[in-house]
C-alpha positions, 0 to 999 in steps of 0.5 A: 177261323179267320180267312183272308180269302174264302176260296183259300183254305189257309188261315192267316190267323193260325199261321201268325199264331203258329209262328209266335208259338214259342214251342214251335219256334224252339222245335223248328230251330232245334230241328233245323240245326240238327238236320243241318249237321247231316247236310240236309239241303244237299239231299234233294234234286230238281229234274235231275240236278242237285238243288241245295235248298230246303224243300220248304223254300222250293215250295215258297219260291214256286208260290212267289213265281206263280204270283209275280209271273216274272219274265226274267228271274236273276239268280246270283249263285249257280253251284250245280245248277239245280236252282236254275233248273227249278226256276226255269221249269217254273217259267216253262209252266208259265209259258215265257221268260228266262233265268239269268244265272251269275256265278264267279266260278261256273265249274265246267262239268256243271256248265255242261250238265246245265247246257244239256238239260231240257230247261237250258233253252230258258237259261243264260249263264254269266261268269263273274263276280255278282258285285262287279259292275260290268257283270251287273251291266251284262245282267241288265242287258240280258233283262232287256225290256222285260216288264216283270223281274224277280231276283234271288240272291244266293252267292257269297253270304258275307254282310259286305257282299250281300249288301252290295248285291242288294244295292246293285240288284234291288233296282232291277226288281219290278213292282209287285215282284220279289227280291229273295235273300237266301240264307238269312238263317245264318244269323240264328245258327250256332256260332261254329256252324260255318268253321270254314266260311267267312260268314257267321253270326253278325256277318251274314245275309240277315244283317245285310238285309236289315241294313238295306231295309232300314234305308228303303221303303220300296220293299217289305218283308212278306212275313207270312211266307216265313211264318208258315214255312217253319223250316226255311233257310230264308226267314224274313228273306222274301221281300215284296217290291212295293213301288216302281 
């Protein structure tokens, strides 16, 4: 067995081998598509709020947050607030920092529930389009002089919107931290998976991320994360920042 760290029980070679195993890939894809028919990601909460994420991705995000130790986490897309509560609770464990959440429409009942949550003191919400430059300036102001910033993109999933987010928010990510692009899995899902949405195969976060990465050497895919998750809404979507 080949291990990169003698104190870490995981085996990088086995992870890579598992990820390249065609049967694992097939079974993983089939299981993902099947449980998605039952709205699998809607089944979970974090500290009482619907989080609308696969548990595997929550595990990956806590690994990334613990590794990068951001002082500010910026999230586009709030929904019920579970993800904000999740990332805020990670910062609570680290003992510093805040989460800045951006959403074009923060429903009143969700805002109240978030503001009444014990993690609210680490959360700041901004209502408006995440690609509105005035909103981006509000985010910059909220970040202030933070030396470590992590960004999670999880709002409108069209190519055009996500590419705009990548161009606007990538500069906020600090060296050694992460830019996480959620729902890149849309590219590999059945064509009829989103009949009532403007995104789908060929027009989604994965296609936007590929175009973005083709024009920058500041970020690279942390492929091991996607490889070991097997079930993830963000395959290849965990991007490590390599430079200031």
